[in-house]
C-alpha positions in Angstrom: 0.0 0.0 0.0 1.0 3.6 -0.3 3.3 5.1 2.4 0.9 8.0 2.7 -1.9 6.1 4.3 -2.8 2.5 5.5 -6.0 0.5 5.1 -7.5 -2.6 6.5 -7.4 -5.2 3.7 -10.8 -6.7 4.5 -12.5 -3.4 3.9 -13.0 -1.3 0.7 -10.5 1.4 0.0 -12.1 4.8 -0.4 -10.3 7.3 -2.6 -11.5 10.9 -2.4 -9.3 13.6 -4.0 -11.6 16.4 -2.8 -10.7 16.4 0.9 -8.2 15.5 3.5 -9.5 12.8 5.9 -8.2 9.9 8.1 -10.9 7.6 6.6 -10.1 8.2 2.9 -7.1 8.3 0.6 -6.0 10.1 -2.5 -5.4 8.8 -6.0 -1.8 8.5 -7.2 -2.2 11.5 -9.6 -3.5 13.7 -6.7 -0.6 12.7 -4.5 1.9 13.6 -7.3 0.2 16.9 -8.0 0.4 17.8 -4.3 4.1 16.9 -4.1 4.9 19.1 -7.0 2.8 21.9 -5.7 4.4 21.9 -2.3 7.9 20.8 -3.1 10.5 22.4 -0.9 13.0 22.8 -3.8 10.9 24.9 -6.1 13.6 26.8 -7.9 11.8 30.2 -8.3 11.0 30.3 -4.6 14.6 29.9 -3.3 16.1 32.9 -1.5 19.1 33.1 -3.8 17.1 33.1 -7.0 15.6 36.1 -8.8 13.6 35.2 -11.9 11.1 38.0 -11.7 12.0 39.2 -15.2 12.3 35.8 -16.8 11.5 35.5 -20.6 11.3 32.6 -23.0 14.6 31.0 -24.2 16.8 32.5 -21.5 19.5 30.9 -19.3 20.2 31.0 -15.6 23.5 32.5 -14.4 24.9 33.7 -11.1 25.0 37.5 -10.7 27.7 38.7 -8.3 26.1 42.2 -8.3 22.7 40.8 -7.1 24.2 37.9 -5.1 21.6 35.7 -6.7 20.9 33.4 -9.7 19.1 35.3 -12.4 17.9 34.9 -16.0 19.7 36.5 -19.0 19.6 36.4 -22.7 22.1 33.9 -24.2 23.8 36.5 -26.5 24.5 38.7 -23.5 26.6 36.0 -21.9 28.7 35.9 -25.1 29.3 39.6 -25.0 30.2 39.6 -21.3 32.5 36.5 -21.5 34.2 37.7 -24.7 32.8 34.7 -26.7 30.9 36.7 -29.3 32.6 37.0 -32.7 33.7 40.5 -33.8 34.8 41.6 -37.2 36.9 44.4 -38.7 36.8 45.2 -42.5 39.6 47.0 -44.3 39.3 48.0 -47.9 42.3 48.6 -50.2 45.0 47.3 -47.9 48.5 47.5 -49.3 50.9 45.1 -47.6 53.8 42.8 -48.4 56.1 40.3 -46.7 58.8 43.0 -46.2 56.3 45.8 -45.3 53.1 44.3 -43.8 50.0 46.4 -43.3 49.3 46.6 -39.5 45.8 46.5 -38.1 45.6 47.4 -34.4 42.6 45.9 -32.5 41.8 47.0 -28.9 41.5 44.1 -26.5 41.3 43.6 -22.7 43.0 40.6 -21.3 45.2 39.4 -18.4 45.9 35.8 -19.4 45.6 36.2 -23.3 42.9 33.5 -23.6 41.4 34.3 -27.0 39.8 32.4 -29.8 41.7 31.9 -33.1 42.0 35.0 -35.3 40.6 34.4 -38.8 41.7 36.5 -41.8 39.7 36.6 -45.1 40.8 38.2 -48.3 38.6 39.2 -51.3 39.3 37.4 -54.6 37.7 39.1 -57.6 35.9 36.7 -59.8 37.6 35.4 -63.0 34.3 33.8 -64.1 33.1 35.5 -67.3 30.4 34.5 -69.7 29.7 31.3 -67.8 26.8 29.3 -69.2 24.8 27.3 -66.7 21.8 25.0 -67.4 19.2 25.8 -64.8 16.7 23.2 -66.0 17.1 20.3 -68.5 13.5 19.1 -67.9 14.5 15.5 -67.3 12.1 13.2 -65.4 14.2 13.8 -62.2 13.4 17.5 -62.4 9.7 17.1 -62.2 9.7 17.7 -58.5 11.1 21.2 -59.2 7.6 22.2 -60.4 4.1 22.1 -59.0 2.5 18.7 -59.7 0.5 18.3 -62.9 -0.3 14.9 -64.3 -1.1 16.4 -67.7 2.5 17.4 -68.3 5.3 15.0 -69.1 9.0 15.2 -68.4 11.4 13.1 -70.6 14.4 15.4 -71.2 11.9 17.8 -72.6 8.7 19.0 -70.9 5.4 18.9 -72.9 1.7 18.3 -72.7 0.7 14.7 -72.4 -1.4 13.4 -75.4 -1.6 9.7 -74.4 -3.8 8.6 -71.5 -4.6 5.3 -70.0 -7.9 4.6 -68.2 -8.6 1.3 -66.4 -12.0 -0.2 -66.9 -14.2 -1.7 -64.2 -15.9 -5.1 -64.6 -19.7 -4.9 -64.6 -20.8 -8.4 -65.3 -21.2 -11.2 -67.8 -23.2 -10.7 -71.0 -24.3 -14.1 -72.3 -21.9 -17.0 -72.2 -18.7 -15.5 -73.7 -18.9 -11.8 -73.3 -18.1 -9.5 -70.3 -19.2 -6.0 -69.7 -16.8 -3.2 -68.6 -17.3 0.5 -67.9 -14.9 3.5 -67.8 -15.5 7.2 -66.8 -13.6 9.8 -68.8 -13.9 13.5 -68.0 -14.1 15.0 -71.5 -14.1 18.6 -70.1 -10.4 18.5 -69.4 -9.6 18.1 -73.1 -9.8 20.4 -76.1 -10.2 17.5 -78.4 -10.2 13.7 -78.3 -8.7 12.3 -81.5 -8.7 8.6 -80.8 -10.1 6.0 -78.4 -9.2 2.3 -78.4 -9.5 -0.7 -76.1 -6.6 -2.9 -75.0 -5.4 -5.1 -72.2 -2.7 -4.7 -69.6 -2.1 -8.0 -68.0 -5.5 -9.0 -66.6 -6.8 -5.4 -66.8 -9.0 -4.1 -69.5 -7.9 -0.5 -70.4 -8.9 2.4 -72.6 -6.2 4.1 -74.6 -7.0 7.8 -75.2 -5.2 10.2 -77.6 -6.3 13.8 -76.8 -5.2 17.4 -76.6 -5.4 18.8 -73.1 -6.6 22.3 -72.4 -3.9 24.9 -72.0 -1.7 24.2 -68.9 0.7 26.2 -66.7 4.0 24.7 -65.6 4.9 26.6 -62.5 8.3 26.4 -60.7 7.9 25.3 -57.1 11.1 27.1 -55.9 13.5 29.8 -56.8 16.8 29.7 -58.7 19.5 31.2 -56.5 21.3 34.1 -58.2 23.4 35.3 -55.3 26.6 34.1 -57.0 25.8 36.2 -60.1 27.4 39.6 -60.6 26.0 40.3 -64.1 23.3 38.4 -66.1 24.2 38.3 -69.7 21.0 36.5 -70.7 18.5 33.7 -70.1 17.9 31.4 -73.0 15.0 28.9 -73.6 15.6 26.0 -76.1 12.1 25.1 -77.2 10.0 24.0 -80.1 6.6 25.3 -81.1 4.9 28.6 -81.5 2.5 28.7 -78.6 4.9 28.8 -75.6 4.6 31.8 -73.2 6.8 32.6 -70.2 6.6 34.8 -67.1 8.9 35.2 -64.1 8.9 36.1 -60.4 11.6 37.6 -58.3 9.8 37.4 -55.0 9.2 33.7 -54.6 5.9 33.7 -56.6 4.2 36.5 -54.6 4.0 38.6 -57.9 4.8 37.8 -61.5 6.3 39.8 -64.3 6.1 39.9 -68.1 8.2 41.9 -70.6 6.6 44.5 -72.8 8.8 46.2 -75.4 11.2 47.9 -73.1 10.0 47.4 -69.5 8.7 44.8 -67.1 5.0 44.7 -66.2 3.0 42.9 -63.5 0.9 40.0 -64.7 -1.6 37.6 -63.1 -0.6 34.0 -62.8 -3.5 32.8 -65.0 -3.8 31.0 -68.3 -5.9 33.7 -69.8 -3.5 36.6 -69.0 -0.4 34.7 -69.9 -1.8 33.6 -73.2 -2.3 37.3 -74.1 0.6 39.1 -72.4 3.2 36.4 -71.7 6.7 36.4 -73.2 7.1 34.4 -76.4 10.3 32.4 -77.0 11.9 34.8 -79.4 11.3 37.8 -77.2 12.5 35.9 -74.1 15.8 35.0 -75.8 16.4 38.5 -76.9 15.9 40.4 -73.6 19.3 42.0 -73.1 21.5 42.1 -70.0 20.3 45.6 -68.9 16.7 44.5 -68.4 17.6 41.2 -66.6 19.9 43.0 -64.2 17.3 45.6 -63.4 15.0 42.8 -62.5 17.6 40.9 -60.4 17.2 42.9 -57.2 16.4 40.0 -54.9 19.1 37.7 -56.3 16.5 34.9 -57.1 14.1 34.1 -59.8 11.5 31.5 -60.8 9.6 30.9 -64.1 6.2 29.8 -65.2 5.4 28.5 -68.7 2.1 28.3 -70.6 1.7 25.2 -72.9 -0.9 25.2 -75.6 -1.7 22.8 -78.6 -4.1 23.4 -81.4 -3.6 20.1 -83.2 -2.6 16.6 -82.1 0.4 16.8 -84.4 1.7 20.1 -82.9 5.2 19.8 -81.3 5.3 22.1 -78.2 8.1 21.4 -75.7 11.0 23.0 -73.7 14.4 21.3 -73.8 16.6 23.6 -71.7 16.7 26.8 -69.7 20.2 28.3 -69.7 21.8 31.2 -67.9 24.9 33.1 -69.0 26.5 35.2 -66.3 29.6 36.8 -64.9 30.5 35.5 -61.4 30.9 37.5 -58.2 34.1 37.7 -56.3 34.7 35.5 -53.2 35.9 35.8 -49.7 38.6 33.1 -49.1 40.6 32.3 -46.0 44.1 33.7 -46.1 47.0 31.2 -45.5 48.8 31.6 -42.2 52.0 32.6 -44.2 50.1 35.6 -45.4 49.6 37.3 -42.1 51.0 37.4 -38.5 49.1 37.7 -35.3 50.9 39.6 -32.5 49.6 40.3 -29.0 51.6 43.5 -28.5 50.2 43.9 -25.0 47.2 43.0 -23.0 45.3 45.9 -24.6 46.5 45.7 -28.3 46.2 42.8 -30.8 48.1 43.4 -34.0 47.3 41.7 -37.4 50.2 42.1 -39.8 48.8 41.7 -43.4 51.4 40.6 -46.0 49.2 41.0 -49.1 47.2 43.7 -50.8 43.4 44.0 -51.3 40.2 44.0 -49.2 40.4 42.2 -45.8 38.0 41.0 -43.1 39.4 40.0 -39.7 37.3 37.9 -37.4 38.4 37.7 -33.8 
């Protein structure tokens, strides 16, 4: 039995959580709740603890000023303990192995316990006129776009024109015939050019050749352009006369089309894109100036309108290419390219033995 009360085994045990009585007992949950409620070691109630100003996601530290444990923000501990990373940037440094450029950094230490100093140097990009394929429209890239079972990926992307429907068995008709049925939504097609019956293993199927209604292929994510200093052009490799394209630089919140010499807002709808979307020739001839004006957010995504008028039409996209000039890079300087000198307990000196732009993390 519980150590909190005793009972006579030949009598019923009466549990009553609503009162304290010598003739009844509490349930185990009530006992646990009471222990937690009246525990002696409740942290916030201790004399040497002050958590009156506690907030979410803080830590508890001892404050010598208060003489108590108290709560503080984690970033404040780093500042107070000298654990937060600081940075100094210097532009146009001129240094060499014989005459290094000296950067004096104020410090405050007694025992010289410091994290490692890190020196970065800027390397201008040598990447010019780089051509990068952003999409090849292979089957593996179908997940880069919003799902649409009426579009096919097979190293090009295009409207599907062949459809398979499985028929359902209804019953026998006479001795040798069987009846099957199949529901086909004709409203999703512009035109059905052929219907035939076939068999796939034990399944009876309908083979349908048809032209779907106009469809949008919409990118599900952005193409990162943070590494691009200058866009030379985007280029679509495609076949057909009906393709239209629009783009977004704010992750699909708004969309743009190109009109003669400027970008315009456009709705993400079949009707608007069919009238005002960018055709292939225009898209491939938009020059660098206009693309770079658009590239404020350093990201882009595209949407494409597919349309067929006849079952023999060939309408597909093979590749989306980008030609660009790369940005410069920050690379870690080799230890032979700089010296770290603790001149005193108040001055840290970084002796730079090369020329260029520098970032020092300490």
